[in-house]
C-alpha positions in Angstrom: 128.8 129.5 89.1 128.8 132.5 86.9 126.0 132.1 84.3 127.8 134.7 82.1 131.2 133.1 82.6 133.1 131.1 80.0 132.0 127.5 79.2 135.1 125.2 79.4 135.1 122.5 76.8 137.8 119.9 77.2 137.8 118.0 73.9 140.9 116.7 72.0 138.9 115.9 68.7 139.2 119.0 66.4 136.2 118.0 64.4 134.1 117.8 67.6 135.4 121.2 68.7 134.4 122.7 65.2 130.8 121.2 65.6 130.5 122.7 69.1 131.7 126.1 67.9 128.9 126.1 65.2 126.3 124.8 67.7 127.1 127.6 70.3 127.1 130.2 67.5 123.7 129.0 66.3 122.3 128.9 69.8 123.5 132.5 70.5 124.7 132.2 74.0 126.8 135.1 75.3 129.3 132.9 77.0 132.8 132.6 75.6 133.7 129.1 74.8 137.3 128.1 75.9 138.5 124.9 74.3 141.4 122.8 75.9 142.9 119.7 74.2 143.6 117.9 77.5 143.1 118.0 81.3 146.5 119.4 82.1 145.9 122.6 80.1 142.4 123.0 81.5 143.6 122.5 85.1 146.3 125.0 84.7 143.9 127.5 83.3 141.4 126.9 86.1 144.1 127.4 88.8 145.7 130.3 87.3 142.7 132.3 86.0 140.6 134.5 88.0 137.7 133.7 85.6 134.5 132.2 87.2 133.5 129.6 84.4 129.8 128.9 83.9 130.3 125.1 83.4 132.7 122.5 82.3 132.0 120.0 79.5 134.6 117.3 79.5 135.4 114.4 77.4 136.7 111.3 79.2 139.4 109.9 76.9 142.1 112.5 76.5 145.9 112.6 76.3 147.9 113.4 79.4 145.1 113.5 81.9 141.7 111.9 81.4 138.4 113.4 82.4 138.2 111.3 85.5 141.7 112.4 86.8 140.8 116.1 85.9 137.5 115.9 87.9 139.2 114.3 90.9 141.8 117.1 90.9 139.2 119.8 90.7 136.9 118.0 93.3 139.8 117.8 95.8 141.1 121.4 95.2 139.6 123.7 97.8 140.1 126.8 95.6 138.4 125.3 92.7 135.6 123.7 94.8 134.6 127.2 95.9 134.1 128.3 92.4 131.1 125.8 92.2 131.7 125.0 88.6 129.3 122.4 87.3 131.3 119.5 85.8 129.6 117.4 83.1 131.0 114.6 81.0 130.1 114.8 77.3 131.7 111.8 75.7 131.4 109.3 72.9 130.5 106.2 74.9 129.3 105.1 78.3 129.7 102.0 80.4 128.1 101.3 83.7 131.4 101.6 85.4 132.2 105.0 83.7 128.8 106.4 84.9 129.3 105.0 88.4 132.8 106.4 88.6 131.7 109.7 87.3 128.9 110.2 89.9 131.2 108.9 92.7 133.2 112.0 91.8 130.1 114.2 92.1 129.9 114.9 88.5 126.7 116.8 87.8 125.8 115.1 84.5 126.9 112.4 82.1 125.9 112.8 78.5 126.8 110.6 75.5 127.5 112.7 72.3 124.7 112.2 69.8 125.7 111.2 66.3 123.6 113.8 64.5 124.2 117.5 64.4 120.7 118.4 65.4 120.8 116.0 68.3 124.0 117.4 69.5 122.5 121.0 69.2 119.3 119.8 71.2 121.5 118.3 73.9 123.7 121.3 74.3 120.6 123.5 74.5 119.1 121.4 77.2 122.3 121.4 79.2 122.8 125.2 79.0 119.2 126.0 79.6 119.0 123.8 82.7 122.2 125.4 84.2 121.0 128.9 83.4 118.0 128.4 85.8 119.8 126.4 88.5 120.8 128.2 91.5 124.3 128.0 92.9 125.9 129.1 96.2 127.6 132.1 94.6 124.3 133.7 93.7 123.7 134.6 97.4 126.9 136.5 98.0 
């Protein structure tokens, strides 16, 4: 995990993307935000790029490849496993099955998108601040 690396956001809703752009700008984090519309594009980037992302915020319901499929492909890819990228779901709804399935894939967090701008901002702040102080294996190299 590279705390200064890009934050990968996999979100197909353009309005949600715009809200997140504004929130990240207001919070002033130095990380670049890289948006992907679907899991296929995100996986291609992760496999082809030498970037070491800080974390991944993924929606669940997306075209082509959903968040669960993407997490499974990352989780079972040795090269991507070694990058130790925290993978978190940030989605509009949750069911018991979705949460159980997420954690069975070793997802590091499951968050339901709040409905108000301020609540979304507070949630993003908590997520980023937590991971900024969390240790990862790469910090010992």
